[in-house]
The first five atom37 places (N, CA, C, CB, O) and aatype in JSON, in Angstrom:
{
  "aatype": [12, 19, 9, 15, 9, 9, 7, 12, 9, 9, 7, 9, 9, 19, 0, 9, 19, 7, 4, 19, 18, 10, 19, 1, 6, 11, 3, 3, 11, 3, 15, 1, 11, 9, 18, 7, 16, 9, 15, 19, 9, 7, 10, 0, 19, 13, 19, 0, 12, 10, 19, 11, 10, 9, 13, 6, 9, 12],
  "atom_mask": [
    [1, 1, 1, 1, 1],
    [1, 1, 1, 1, 1],
    [1, 1, 1, 1, 1],
    [1, 1, 1, 1, 1],
    [1, 1, 1, 1, 1],
    [1, 1, 1, 1, 1],
    [1, 1, 1, 0, 1],
    [1, 1, 1, 1, 1],
    [1, 1, 1, 1, 1],
    [1, 1, 1, 1, 1],
    [1, 1, 1, 0, 1],
    [1, 1, 1, 1, 1],
    [1, 1, 1, 1, 1],
    [1, 1, 1, 1, 1],
    [1, 1, 1, 1, 1],
    [1, 1, 1, 1, 1],
    [1, 1, 1, 1, 1],
    [1, 1, 1, 0, 1],
    [1, 1, 1, 1, 1],
    [1, 1, 1, 1, 1],
    [1, 1, 1, 1, 1],
    [1, 1, 1, 1, 1],
    [1, 1, 1, 1, 1],
    [1, 1, 1, 1, 1],
    [1, 1, 1, 1, 1],
    [1, 1, 1, 1, 1],
    [1, 1, 1, 1, 1],
    [1, 1, 1, 1, 1],
    [1, 1, 1, 1, 1],
    [1, 1, 1, 1, 1],
    [1, 1, 1, 1, 1],
    [1, 1, 1, 1, 1],
    [1, 1, 1, 1, 1],
    [1, 1, 1, 1, 1],
    [1, 1, 1, 1, 1],
    [1, 1, 1, 0, 1],
    [1, 1, 1, 1, 1],
    [1, 1, 1, 1, 1],
    [1, 1, 1, 1, 1],
    [1, 1, 1, 1, 1],
    [1, 1, 1, 1, 1],
    [1, 1, 1, 0, 1],
    [1, 1, 1, 1, 1],
    [1, 1, 1, 1, 1],
    [1, 1, 1, 1, 1],
    [1, 1, 1, 1, 1],
    [1, 1, 1, 1, 1],
    [1, 1, 1, 1, 1],
    [1, 1, 1, 1, 1],
    [1, 1, 1, 1, 1],
    [1, 1, 1, 1, 1],
    [1, 1, 1, 1, 1],
    [1, 1, 1, 1, 1],
    [1, 1, 1, 1, 1],
    [1, 1, 1, 1, 1],
    [1, 1, 1, 1, 1],
    [1, 1, 1, 1, 1],
    [1, 1, 1, 1, 1]
  ],
  "atom_positions": [
    [[0.85, -1.38, 0.06], [0.17, -0.02, -0.12], [0.75, 1.26, -0.02], [-0.76, 0.07, 0.69], [0.38, 2.29, -0.59]],
    [[1.86, 1.1, 0.9], [2.99, 2.43, 1.08], [3.66, 2.53, -0.33], [4.38, 2.13, 2.39], [3.96, 3.62, -0.8]],
    [[3.87, 1.45, -0.94], [4.41, 1.71, -2.22], [3.54, 2.52, -3.59], [4.78, 0.34, -2.6], [3.95, 3.33, -4.42]],
    [[2.32, 1.97, -3.4], [1.36, 2.36, -4.61], [1.35, 3.96, -4.38], [-0.36, 1.58, -4.54], [1.32, 4.77, -5.3]],
    [[1.37, 4.28, -3.03], [1.12, 5.61, -2.97], [2.22, 6.62, -2.67], [0.18, 5.73, -2.09], [2.11, 7.82, -2.39]],
    [[3.69, 5.61, -2.84], [5.07, 6.35, -3.53], [4.84, 6.66, -4.97], [6.47, 5.35, -3.49], [5.12, 7.69, -5.58]],
    [[4.36, 5.72, -5.33], [4.57, 5.8, -6.6], [3.63, 6.43, -7.24], [0.0, 0.0, 0.0], [3.93, 7.02, -8.28]],
    [[2.37, 6.44, -6.79], [0.7, 7.55, -7.36], [1.7, 9.29, -7.17], [-1.48, 7.39, -5.47], [1.57, 10.18, -8.02]],
    [[2.56, 9.44, -6.01], [2.86, 10.79, -5.53], [4.41, 10.82, -6.85], [3.25, 10.88, -3.34], [4.86, 11.9, -7.21]],
    [[4.77, 9.98, -7.2], [6.21, 10.42, -7.83], [5.78, 10.71, -9.34], [7.53, 9.08, -7.72], [6.4, 11.49, -10.07]],
    [[4.4, 9.83, -9.82], [3.88, 9.8, -10.83], [3.14, 11.03, -11.08], [0.0, 0.0, 0.0], [3.07, 11.36, -12.27]],
    [[2.53, 11.82, -10.15], [2.02, 12.81, -10.04], [3.31, 13.81, -10.68], [1.47, 12.93, -8.59], [3.26, 14.47, -11.72]],
    [[4.54, 13.71, -9.65], [5.38, 14.73, -9.8], [6.31, 15.07, -11.22], [6.16, 14.52, -8.72], [6.89, 16.07, -11.63]],
    [[6.15, 13.71, -11.7], [6.84, 13.97, -12.98], [5.6, 14.37, -13.71], [7.73, 12.69, -13.66], [5.41, 15.55, -13.42]],
    [[4.93, 14.07, -14.29], [3.29, 14.66, -15.14], [3.58, 15.83, -14.97], [1.55, 14.34, -14.49], [4.14, 16.33, -15.95]],
    [[3.37, 16.84, -13.7], [3.98, 17.86, -13.13], [4.97, 18.21, -13.94], [4.4, 17.65, -11.9], [4.87, 18.46, -15.14]],
    [[5.63, 18.21, -13.49], [7.29, 18.73, -14.21], [7.77, 19.07, -15.48], [8.21, 17.81, -14.12], [8.45, 19.93, -16.03]],
    [[7.0, 17.84, -15.77], [6.92, 17.4, -17.57], [6.09, 18.75, -18.36], [0.0, 0.0, 0.0], [6.48, 19.52, -19.24]],
    [[4.55, 18.63, -17.47], [4.08, 19.63, -18.22], [4.46, 21.41, -18.11], [2.78, 19.38, -17.98], [3.81, 22.2, -18.8]],
    [[5.27, 21.76, -17.43], [5.85, 22.94, -17.1], [6.67, 23.53, -17.58], [6.18, 22.98, -16.3], [6.79, 24.74, -17.76]],
    [[7.8, 22.06, -17.99], [9.17, 22.62, -19.32], [8.42, 22.72, -21.09], [10.87, 20.88, -19.44], [8.85, 23.26, -22.11]],
    [[6.95, 21.8, -20.79], [6.49, 21.19, -21.8], [5.77, 22.82, -22.41], [5.44, 19.71, -21.35], [5.43, 23.06, -23.57]],
    [[5.71, 23.55, -21.47], [4.43, 24.72, -22.09], [5.56, 26.16, -22.03], [2.54, 24.96, -20.63], [5.41, 27.22, -22.65]],
    [[6.81, 25.74, -20.99], [8.1, 26.67, -21.34], [9.07, 26.65, -22.52], [8.95, 26.51, -20.36], [9.75, 27.65, -22.79]],
    [[9.13, 25.45, -23.26], [9.46, 24.93, -24.18], [8.85, 25.03, -25.64], [9.48, 23.97, -23.74], [9.4, 24.44, -26.57]],
    [[7.65, 25.82, -25.83], [6.35, 25.23, -26.61], [6.61, 25.41, -27.51], [5.07, 25.6, -26.51], [5.79, 25.03, -28.35]],
    [[8.19, 26.24, -28.14], [8.73, 26.85, -29.54], [9.33, 25.35, -29.73], [10.0, 28.44, -29.55], [8.53, 25.17, -30.65]],
    [[9.82, 24.49, -29.69], [11.05, 24.06, -29.71], [10.46, 22.38, -29.76], [12.08, 24.67, -28.35], [10.29, 21.78, -28.7]],
    [[10.19, 21.78, -31.02], [9.28, 20.8, -32.12], [10.19, 19.75, -30.71], [9.74, 20.64, -34.59], [9.51, 19.26, -29.81]],
    [[11.34, 19.61, -30.75], [12.05, 18.28, -30.25], [11.41, 18.37, -28.44], [14.22, 18.41, -30.49], [10.74, 17.55, -27.81]],
    [[11.95, 19.63, -28.06], [11.25, 19.87, -26.48], [9.97, 18.92, -26.18], [10.64, 21.57, -26.31], [9.88, 17.91, -25.49]],
    [[9.07, 19.58, -26.91], [7.42, 18.94, -27.24], [7.54, 17.91, -27.03], [6.7, 18.96, -28.57], [6.98, 17.38, -26.07]],
    [[8.44, 17.15, -28.0], [7.98, 15.61, -28.13], [8.42, 15.39, -26.61], [8.86, 14.49, -29.47], [7.48, 15.27, -25.82]],
    [[9.68, 15.32, -26.08], [10.41, 14.97, -25.02], [9.32, 15.21, -23.64], [11.83, 15.9, -25.05], [8.86, 14.43, -22.81]],
    [[9.16, 16.76, -23.88], [8.54, 16.95, -22.23], [6.7, 16.0, -22.57], [8.3, 19.48, -21.65], [6.05, 15.38, -21.72]],
    [[6.43, 16.17, -23.69], [5.31, 15.51, -23.84], [5.06, 13.64, -23.35], [0.0, 0.0, 0.0], [4.11, 13.08, -22.8]],
    [[6.31, 13.13, -23.85], [6.37, 11.64, -23.32], [6.61, 11.8, -22.14], [7.33, 10.68, -23.87], [5.72, 11.33, -21.42]],
    [[7.75, 12.42, -21.42], [7.29, 12.68, -19.93], [6.69, 12.99, -19.35], [7.53, 13.04, -19.41], [7.04, 12.96, -18.17]],
    [[5.38, 13.49, -19.66], [3.96, 14.01, -18.86], [3.61, 12.71, -18.76], [2.7, 15.09, -19.64], [3.5, 12.14, -17.67]],
    [[3.3, 11.82, -20.59], [2.1, 11.07, -20.69], [3.05, 9.81, -19.45], [1.52, 10.52, -22.72], [2.41, 9.12, -18.65]],
    [[3.97, 9.78, -19.51], [4.4, 8.5, -18.35], [4.59, 8.84, -17.25], [5.59, 7.74, -18.51], [4.5, 7.95, -16.4]],
    [[4.82, 9.82, -16.92], [4.4, 10.33, -15.58], [2.95, 9.9, -14.9], [0.0, 0.0, 0.0], [2.74, 9.41, -13.8]],
    [[2.04, 10.28, -15.94], [0.81, 9.9, -16.14], [-0.06, 8.62, -15.79], [0.81, 10.03, -17.17], [-1.12, 8.46, -15.19]],
    [[1.07, 7.56, -16.58], [0.53, 6.5, -17.0], [1.32, 5.6, -15.18], [1.13, 5.99, -18.99], [0.9, 4.69, -14.46]],
    [[2.13, 6.18, -15.13], [2.59, 5.28, -13.71], [1.67, 6.31, -12.36], [4.91, 5.34, -13.42], [1.43, 5.63, -11.36]],
    [[1.33, 7.34, -12.3], [0.41, 7.57, -11.7], [-0.94, 6.64, -11.62], [0.29, 8.64, -12.07], [-1.35, 6.05, -10.62]],
    [[-1.42, 6.64, -12.68], [-2.5, 5.35, -12.63], [-2.25, 4.0, -12.65], [-3.31, 5.35, -13.63], [-3.02, 3.12, -12.26]],
    [[-1.4, 3.88, -13.03], [-0.92, 2.39, -12.66], [-0.72, 2.54, -11.12], [0.62, 1.84, -13.49], [-0.91, 1.44, -10.61]],
    [[-0.52, 3.17, -10.5], [-0.54, 3.01, -9.1], [-1.59, 3.36, -8.07], [0.4, 3.56, -8.75], [-1.51, 3.09, -6.87]],
    [[-2.65, 4.04, -8.69], [-3.94, 4.28, -8.39], [-4.64, 2.93, -8.52], [-4.5, 5.37, -9.26], [-5.24, 2.28, -7.67]],
    [[-4.46, 2.72, -9.66], [-4.81, 1.09, -9.8], [-4.98, -0.42, -9.03], [-4.06, 0.8, -10.46], [-5.86, -1.26, -8.83]],
    [[-3.34, -0.15, -8.67], [-2.65, -0.95, -7.83], [-3.43, -0.61, -5.88], [-0.76, -0.43, -8.17], [-3.58, -1.31, -4.88]],
    [[-3.69, 0.63, -6.2], [-4.1, 0.84, -4.61], [-5.36, 0.3, -4.25], [-4.19, 2.35, -4.19], [-5.82, -0.26, -3.26]],
    [[-5.87, 0.72, -5.6], [-7.21, 0.47, -5.64], [-7.78, -1.18, -5.27], [-7.58, 0.92, -7.07], [-8.64, -1.59, -4.49]],
    [[-6.66, -2.03, -6.42], [-7.22, -3.36, -5.88], [-6.77, -3.87, -4.38], [-6.77, -4.48, -6.91], [-7.37, -4.85, -3.93]],
    [[-5.68, -3.23, -3.52], [-5.24, -3.67, -2.63], [-6.11, -3.52, -1.29], [-4.09, -3.21, -2.65], [-6.18, -4.1, -0.21]],
    [[-6.7, -2.53, -1.88], [-7.38, -1.97, -0.46], [-8.83, -2.73, -0.8], [-7.49, 0.1, -0.25], [-9.61, -2.38, 0.09]],
    [[-9.47, -3.59, -1.69], [-10.63, -4.72, -1.56], [-9.61, -5.85, -1.17], [-11.66, -5.1, -3.12], [-10.01, -6.99, -0.94]]
  ]
}
């Protein structure tokens, strides 16, 4: 349960940081791809850990 919560926190932090840099570097095409991918990965980690937490509680 603790690992799921820590994973959710890390995932949301990675997603937020990726979005911040995505907005900051919006004019550079390569940066948009990199930071967009990082944001999606962070969001995927968050969702995966949320699902894991829900199944652990049940």
